[in-house]
Structure formats: structure tokens, C-alpha cells
C-alpha positions in Angstrom: 71.2 64.2 116.2 68.3 63.6 113.8 68.0 66.3 111.0 64.4 65.9 110.4 63.4 67.9 113.5 64.0 71.6 114.5 62.8 73.7 117.2 60.3 75.4 115.8 58.5 71.9 115.1 58.4 72.2 111.6 59.1 69.0 109.7 62.1 69.5 107.3 61.6 66.7 104.1 59.7 63.5 104.9 56.5 63.8 103.5 54.7 66.1 101.0 51.9 67.5 103.7 55.1 69.0 105.4 56.5 70.4 102.0 53.3 71.9 101.5 52.7 73.5 104.9 56.1 75.1 104.4 55.5 76.5 100.9 52.4 78.1 102.6 54.4 79.4 105.2 56.8 81.3 103.3 54.3 82.6 101.2 52.5 84.2 104.2 55.9 85.4 105.1 56.6 86.9 101.9 53.6 88.9 101.6 53.6 90.1 105.1 57.3 91.4 104.4 56.1 93.2 101.3 53.2 94.8 103.5 55.9 95.9 105.5 57.9 97.5 103.0 55.1 99.5 101.6 53.8 100.8 104.9 57.3 102.0 105.5 57.8 103.5 102.1 54.2 105.3 102.7 55.6 106.5 106.4 58.7 108.1 104.5 56.8 109.9 102.3 54.5 111.1 105.1 57.4 112.0 107.3 58.8 113.9 104.2 55.5 115.8 104.0 55.7 117.1 107.3 59.0 118.2 107.3 58.3 120.0 104.0 55.3 121.7 105.3 57.1 122.7 109.0 60.5 123.7 108.2 60.9 124.6 104.2 57.8 126.9 103.7 58.4 130.8 103.2 57.4 131.8 106.9 59.8 129.2 108.4 63.1 129.9 110.7 65.1 128.3 108.2 64.2 129.8 104.7 64.1 133.2 106.3 67.9 132.5 107.3 69.3 130.7 105.2 67.3 130.9 102.1 68.4 132.0 98.9 67.2 135.7 99.5 68.6 135.5 103.0 71.8 137.3 103.8 73.6 133.8 104.3 72.0 132.5 101.2 73.2 135.6 99.5 76.8 135.1 100.2 77.1 131.6 99.4 74.6 131.2 96.3 77.3 132.5 94.0 79.7 129.7 95.1 77.4 127.2 95.4 76.1 128.0 91.4 79.8 127.5 90.4 80.2 124.1 92.2 76.8 122.7 90.7 78.1 124.0 87.3 80.9 121.9 87.7 79.1 118.9 89.1 76.5 119.0 86.3 78.3 116.2 84.5 76.2 114.1 86.8 72.9 115.0 85.8 73.2 112.4 82.9 73.3 109.6 85.5 69.8 111.0 86.8 66.8 110.4 84.4 64.3 112.4 86.4 65.8 114.8 89.0 68.6 117.0 87.2 69.9 118.5 90.7 73.7 117.9 91.0 73.5 118.2 94.9 70.8 114.9 94.4 73.5 113.2 92.3 76.0 113.6 95.1 73.9 112.2 97.8 72.8 109.3 95.6 76.5 108.4 95.1 77.6 108.8 99.1 74.7 107.0 100.3 74.9 103.9 97.5 78.9 103.7 98.3 78.0 103.8 102.0 75.7 100.9 101.7 77.9 98.8 99.3 80.7 99.2 101.9 78.8 98.4 104.6 77.2 95.3 103.0 80.5 94.2 102.2 82.2 94.6 105.6 79.2 92.9 107.5 79.9 90.3 104.8 83.4 90.0 106.0 82.7 90.6 109.5 80.2 87.6 110.1 80.4 85.2 107.2 77.2 83.0 107.6 78.6 80.0 105.8 81.7 79.4 108.1 80.9 77.7 111.4 81.2 80.2 114.4 82.5 77.3 116.6 85.5 76.2 114.3 88.6 77.2 116.0 90.7 80.4 114.4 94.0 79.8 113.8 96.8 82.3 114.2 99.3 83.4 111.7 102.8 82.0 112.3 105.8 84.0 111.4 108.5 81.8 110.6 112.2 82.4 110.7 113.8 83.7 107.5 115.0 80.6 105.5 115.1 81.7 101.4 118.5 82.0 99.6 118.8 85.4 98.4 120.5 87.2 95.5 121.1 91.1 95.3 119.7 92.6 92.4 121.4 95.6 90.4 119.3 98.1 92.3 120.3 96.8 95.7 117.2 95.3 96.4 117.3 91.4 97.8 115.4 88.6 95.7 114.4 85.5 97.7 114.0 82.4 95.8 113.9 78.5 96.2 115.6 75.7 94.0 114.1 72.6 93.6 115.1 69.1 91.7 118.5 69.2 90.1 121.3 71.7 90.9 121.2 74.3 87.6 124.7 73.6 86.5 123.4 69.3 85.9 119.8 70.1 84.8 118.7 69.3 81.3 115.7 71.4 81.7 115.1 74.6 83.7 112.0 76.3 85.0 111.1 79.4 86.6 107.6 79.9 88.1 106.6 83.4 89.1 103.8 83.0 92.3 100.1 84.2 92.2 98.3 86.9 94.1 98.3 85.7 98.0 101.4 83.0 97.1 105.0 83.1 97.7 108.2 81.0 96.6 106.9 78.1 98.3 104.4 77.6 96.1 106.0 76.7 92.8 104.2 73.4 91.4 102.3 72.7 94.4 103.3 69.0 95.4 105.6 68.4 92.9 108.1 65.3 93.7 111.6 66.0 93.9 111.9 62.2 92.9 110.1 63.4 89.4 112.3 66.4 89.0 115.1 64.2 89.1 113.8 61.8 86.6 113.2 64.3 84.1 116.5 66.4 85.0 114.3 69.5 85.8 115.7 72.7 88.2 112.8 74.6 89.0 112.9 78.1 90.8 111.0 79.6 92.2 111.0 83.1 93.8 109.5 86.2 96.0 107.7 88.9 94.2 108.8 92.3 95.3 107.6 93.0 99.0 106.4 89.4 99.1 107.8 86.9 101.3 111.4 87.8 102.0 112.0 90.0 98.5 112.2 93.7 99.4 109.5 95.7 97.7 110.1 98.1 94.6 109.5 101.5 94.8 108.0 101.5 90.9 107.5 98.2 90.1 105.7 97.2 86.5 105.5 93.9 84.2 109.1 95.3 82.9 110.7 95.2 85.9 109.3 91.9 87.0 110.6 90.3 83.7 114.0 92.1 84.6 113.8 90.6 88.0 113.5 87.4 86.5 116.1 87.4 84.0 118.7 88.6 86.5 117.8 85.6 88.9 118.5 83.5 85.9 121.8 84.8 85.1 122.6 84.7 88.9 122.2 81.0 88.8 123.7 80.7 85.3 120.5 79.5 83.3 121.2 80.0 79.8 117.6 78.9 78.4 114.6 78.3 80.6 110.7 77.5 80.4 108.3 80.0 82.3 105.7 78.5 84.3 102.4 80.8 84.3 99.7 79.8 86.8 96.5 82.0 87.4 97.4 85.5 88.3 100.7 84.7 88.1 100.7 84.0 84.2 101.0 88.2 84.0 104.3 87.6 85.0 105.0 84.8 82.3 103.4 86.8 79.6 105.7 89.8 80.5 109.0 87.5 80.1 107.6 86.5 76.7 107.3 90.1 75.9 110.3 91.5 77.3 113.0 88.5 77.4 111.9 86.1 74.6 115.5 85.1 73.8 116.0 83.6 77.4 113.1 81.6 77.0 112.4 77.7 75.5 108.9 78.1 76.1 105.8 78.4 78.3 103.7 76.4 80.4 100.4 78.0 81.5 97.9 76.9 83.7 94.5 78.7 83.7 96.3 81.9 82.5 94.8 85.2 83.9 94.6 88.0 81.6 93.5 91.7 82.0 89.5 91.2 82.7 89.5 94.8 81.2 91.6 93.9 77.9 90.5 95.9 75.1 91.3 92.8 72.7 88.1 91.1 74.3 85.0 90.9 72.7 81.9 92.4 74.6 80.9 88.3 74.4 84.1 86.9 76.0 83.9 89.8 78.7 80.5 88.7 79.7 81.3 85.0 79.7 84.2 85.7 81.7 82.4 88.2 84.4 79.3 86.2 84.5 81.4 83.4 86.6 82.8 85.6 89.3 80.7 86.4 92.3 79.5 90.3 92.9 82.3 90.8 95.3 85.0 90.0 93.4 83.6 91.9 90.3 83.5 94.9 93.1 86.9 94.3 94.0 88.7 94.5 90.5 86.7 97.8 89.8 88.5 98.9 93.1 91.8 97.4 91.9 91.1 99.5 88.4 89.7 102.7 89.8 90.8 103.1 93.4 93.5 100.3 94.5 93.9 102.0 97.9 90.8 101.1 99.2 91.3 97.5 99.0 93.7 97.8 102.0 90.8 98.2 104.1 89.3 94.5 102.8 93.0 93.0 102.7 93.3 94.0 106.5 90.0 92.7 107.4 90.9 89.0 106.1 94.2 88.0 105.1 96.5 90.6 106.7 94.3 90.4 110.0 96.6 88.0 111.4 94.2 85.1 111.2 93.9 82.1 109.3 90.8 81.5 106.8 89.6 80.4 103.5 91.2 81.5 100.2 87.5 81.4 98.4 86.1 83.7 101.2 89.1 86.0 101.4 89.4 86.3 97.4 85.6 85.9 96.8 86.4 82.9 94.7 83.6 80.9 92.7 84.4 77.2 93.3 83.4 73.8 91.5 82.9 70.8 93.6 86.3 69.2 93.0 87.8 72.4 93.8 85.9 72.7 97.1 86.8 68.9 98.0 90.4 69.8 97.4 90.2 72.8 99.9 88.7 70.4 102.9 91.9 67.9 102.5 94.2 68.7 105.5 97.2 68.5 103.1 95.9 71.2 100.9 94.8 73.4 104.1 98.4 72.9 105.8 100.4 74.1 102.5 97.9 76.9 102.2 98.4 78.2 105.5 102.0 78.0 105.5 102.1 79.7 101.8 99.8 82.4 103.1 102.0 83.0 106.4 105.1 83.3 103.8 103.5 85.6 101.5 102.4 87.8 104.0 105.4 88.0 106.0 106.2 91.7 105.8 102.5 92.4 106.8 102.2 95.4 104.3 99.2 95.6 102.2 101.0 98.0 99.8 102.7 94.9 97.3 99.0 93.1 97.3 97.6 96.8 96.3 100.1 97.0 93.3 99.6 93.0 92.5 95.9 93.9 92.2 96.3 97.1 90.4 98.8 95.6 87.9 96.3 92.7 86.8 93.8 95.4 85.4 95.9 98.3 84.5 97.4 98.7 81.2 100.4 95.8 81.1 102.5 98.0 78.7 102.1 95.5 76.0 99.4 93.6 74.1 98.9 90.1 73.7 98.7 90.4 70.1 102.7 91.4 70.3 103.5 88.1 71.5 101.7 86.7 68.1 104.3 85.2 65.8 104.1 87.0 62.5 106.2 88.3 59.9 107.9 91.5 60.5 106.4 94.5 58.4 108.6 96.6 56.5 108.4 99.8 54.4 108.0 99.7 50.6 112.1 100.7 50.2 113.0 97.8 52.7 110.5 95.2 50.8 112.6 96.1 47.4 115.9 95.5 49.0 115.1 92.4 50.6 113.9 91.5 47.0 117.0 92.6 45.4 119.0 90.7 47.9 117.1 87.8 47.1 118.4 87.6 43.4 121.7 86.9 44.6 121.4 85.2 48.1 118.9 83.7 50.2 117.2 85.6 52.5 115.4 84.4 55.7 112.0 85.9 56.7 112.2 87.7 59.7 109.4 87.4 62.5 108.0 89.3 65.5 106.4 87.8 68.5 107.1 84.8 70.5 109.1 82.2 68.6 109.3 79.3 71.2 106.1 76.8 72.0 103.6 78.1 74.4 101.3 75.4 76.5 97.9 76.2 77.8 96.1 73.8 80.3 92.6 74.7 81.1 90.3 73.4 83.4 86.8 73.2 82.0 85.0 73.6 85.1 87.2 76.2 86.5 85.2 79.3 87.8 88.4 81.1 89.2 89.7 81.6 85.5 86.9 80.7 83.4 87.6 79.1 80.2 86.6 81.6 78.0 89.6 83.3 78.7 91.6 80.5 77.5 89.3 80.8 74.3 90.4 84.5 73.8 93.9 83.9 74.5 94.0 81.2 71.8 91.9 83.7 69.4 95.0 86.1 70.1 97.7 83.6 69.9 96.3 80.4 67.6 99.9 79.0 67.7 99.7 78.2 71.6 98.9 74.6 72.2 95.6 74.3 74.4 95.1 71.1 76.6 91.3 71.1 77.6 90.7 69.4 81.0 87.3 67.7 81.3 85.6 68.1 84.9 88.8 69.8 86.1 88.6 73.2 88.1 90.9 75.6 89.1 93.3 74.0 91.6 92.3 70.2 91.2 95.2 69.5 88.0 98.2 71.2 89.0 97.9 70.9 93.1 99.1 67.8 94.7 98.5 65.2 91.3 101.1 63.2 90.9 100.1 61.8 87.3 99.0 65.2 86.1 102.8 66.2 87.0 104.3 63.9 84.9 101.8 64.0 82.0 102.7 68.1 82.1 106.8 67.0 82.1 106.1 64.3 79.5 104.0 67.1 77.2 106.9 69.6 77.6 110.1 67.5 77.6 109.5 63.9 76.4 110.7 60.6 77.8 112.2 61.1 80.9 116.3 61.1 80.6 117.7 62.3 84.1 120.1 64.6 84.7 123.0 65.8 82.8 126.6 64.6 83.4 128.9 67.7 84.4 132.0 65.8 82.8 130.2 65.3 79.4 130.7 68.2 77.0 128.7 66.1 74.4 125.3 66.3 76.6 125.8 69.8 77.4 125.6 70.6 73.6 122.8 68.3 73.2 121.0 70.4 76.0 121.7 73.6 73.9 120.5 71.8 70.9 117.2 71.1 72.5 116.4 74.4 73.7 116.9 75.5 70.3 114.4 73.2 68.8 112.2 74.0 71.4 112.0 77.4 70.1 111.5 76.6 66.6 108.6 74.5 67.3 105.3 75.9 66.1 102.4 73.8 68.1 98.9 73.8 67.0 96.0 73.4 69.3 95.7 70.4 71.3 92.3 69.2 72.9 93.5 66.7 75.6 91.8 65.0 78.7 93.7 63.3 81.4 95.0 60.0 79.4 95.5 61.9 76.2 98.1 64.8 76.4 
């Protein structure tokens, strides 16, 4: 098909004359539309004046029967005055007209137009080809291993790599929004996990996949679920893996169960976009990278999360597959877009989504979205390694003890290593968020990845996975030998050494981690 021709006869591309003609046509159309808009505004003003003169004058039927001096007006006038008084705080949003009734009408019509525009954008997406076949969501038979939590709920999990009793290192990875236990470290090979002696555990968050919902879940209960999973499988120390929005569950583990963690591996870690510790410039640099629709979704999650159910049921809960960047209103770089067009990624993504929405309930997703932007119950500053503050009398007692015995300093915060990998072309979780995290937690090791996006480094990249494990665990040594108590003691020593490490910032590319 010749792309230089179209039905209107205009030439797209080619010589400069065609371009000039096209520019002139656009200018004519623009001026014509401006004229139409001006005429429409004047017509509206004329209609308004006619209505006022005909229906709202003192002799009109409406004024005589429903005006202020009428029987009806006197009956409801007092109530209206009280209501208007209570709504007077809306006056500050109206620079000219100070009538609260106008404020309500403005808010109502603007909200109506905003919802209508977003609805039409979701319903009729011009960027997706209409001829593309829409694939239906398939409900797979249950396949997860499950444990029973102390409150009677079932928690579904998946175990990869080396069995827990032979693992040299253990990792637990909570999944992101619109994901499941099937994600983990996407595309990681079992042979690589075996080479490093790693047991990788993933699990479904409450209400996702095959896990039962939690009636009152928060980030503290999330950390408690993770701890019980580790206890059930016999893990003494483990690394927590946080990726994108799933990082908030990793942050919670650092806060609530630090003694059980050997360290944290974070990939494009998301933080609360309304975090009060952010400076105005840090917040602006993050929000500027997001689409208007995504900003609106965050606002709804912050103020009225129940409204999100409408959009979720029009997208990933509709029973049909779609694109993640359209569903979640993501801005993507070139490499991320190329990855999403890969059939391997598409198959993985669709299967993961099918498992995530297995229960067909919007509530877990509303909870997850609200958790992201609400008060976490702790601050990232609580994770910062610093000397424990004492009262004056306590300091005196410590000084007296130091005269006779050696007194060790007490610290608060997370003592173990924190590694953060950040793609510099990431528009989902902008690099400015990692800069903010590193300002609050200067002891974290930051690995900056030039030209990488949000998905490209962690998804289906064998070389990247090897680099990650080498950075965390050093030279691969394989699994433990069950009969060797010495190896088990060495593992405990390794975990204790990992806890004592205090890494500095690392700036690395693919070949230098």
C-alpha cells in the first residue's frame, strides 16, 4: 500500500510544495474553528439574555410563583440560606461570582465532563487498531501451593529454584499492582537460581490470585503475612525483593520485620507520590513524567478510591485483554514499548493478569491503590541507620558503664544492605523518585542504568539477572549440602555479614555493577 497517497488527494511527505499546501490548509481550518467558537459563545450569551428577559423578570410566571417574595420562596428561603452559609467555603474558588450555588454547578459540570472524557478515552482508544482481535480472559484451574495463616486465611505462594532446606540464599518477592505470584523476577531461569543456590518465593497478596482477601489489610499486616510465609517454609534470613509498586510491601518488611531480613533488592522502587518528605521540586519532577489520566487516578485513589472501580471494570476487569500502558495510563520509553510488543512478554503478561484478576473482585485493587497514596504508618526516615537517641540520664548511665566495660552503640533503622537498580529512561517510576529515596537513605547502594526503562532490565534478561545475583551474593557457589552442618553455619555467617554491611552509592551501567 502506498503511504504517500490518501483519499483526499493531498500528498503526505514528498516535495516542499505539498508541505506548504498542507500548512495553509491547517491554518484555514484553525481560523475557521476559532470563528465557529466565537459565534457559538455569542449565540449562547444571546440565548441567556432572552431567557432572563422572558422568564426571570418581575412579571413572569416563575418569579411570581417561585420568587423570593412568593409563598414558596418564603417557605424554602430560610433552608436555602442555611445551606448556602454552610457552602460558603466554596467562595474562595470563585474569583468573581461569590454565589455558592454557582460553585456547586461548576464542580458538578467540570466533574461530569472529566468523567465523560476519560470514559470515552477508555471506550474508544484511537491508538489501538480497531481490527485487532480482542482476546478473552481465561480462568485457569487452581494450581498454587497454599498455607493457612493464623487468622484462617489462605495464602497462595510459588517456590522457584533450590528447595528452602538446601538454599544458600532465600528471596521473597511481593508482586506489583495487577500482578500475581507468577511474576517474581520475570523470566529468571531455574538453572541460574540453582547456580547461585537461591530459593525464590513469590506469593499472592490478599484478594489477588488464589489468596483470600484480608478484611482490614495495611502494610503492617502485609509484613506479617510475609513473615508467616517465611516461618512456614523454614526460612531464617531472607532477602526481600521490591519492584515498582510492589516496593511498598518491601519497605514495610524493612520497617516491621528487620531482624529477619538479610537485605533488600529494589528495582525502580515506588514511594508514596504524596510523601511529605518530598520537596516541591522532587514532587514536580516525578509528577511531570506521568500522563494526565494517571495523575487523575492517583488523585481518586487519594480522595475517593471507590470511584476507581468504575475504571477498573472498564479495563482489566472487563473480561478482555488489553495493553498495560493503556489500562494503567503509563508513559513508556522506546525500549519499554519495544519489549511490550514482544510475543514472549505479551504471553507472560496475559497469563499473569489472568491470575491476578482470578477472583473478579475490584476491592483488592482499590485497597492496593489506596495503600500506595495513603499514610503508610511509617516513614522512609524510620529506615535510616542512625544512632539511637537517649535522654540525658541514659547518656550519663552509658558513660558510667563505659568507664568499666566496653559499651556498644545502639542504632535504629535497617542495618542491612539496600540495593536499588534504577533505569534512567524509566517514565513509570522516574529516576527522581530514586534520588529522593537516596536523599533519605544515603546508605543505600544505587545502581543507575543508562538507557533502561521500567521493564527492560528486570524482564527476560539473563545477563541482567546474573549481574543482579553477582552484586548481591558474589561468586556462585551452588546449593547447600544437607548433610554438611559446616555449610549451614557458613550460610548463617554469610547472612550476618550481609546485615552488617553499610554500602555506599554505586553508579553503574550494564557492564559495571
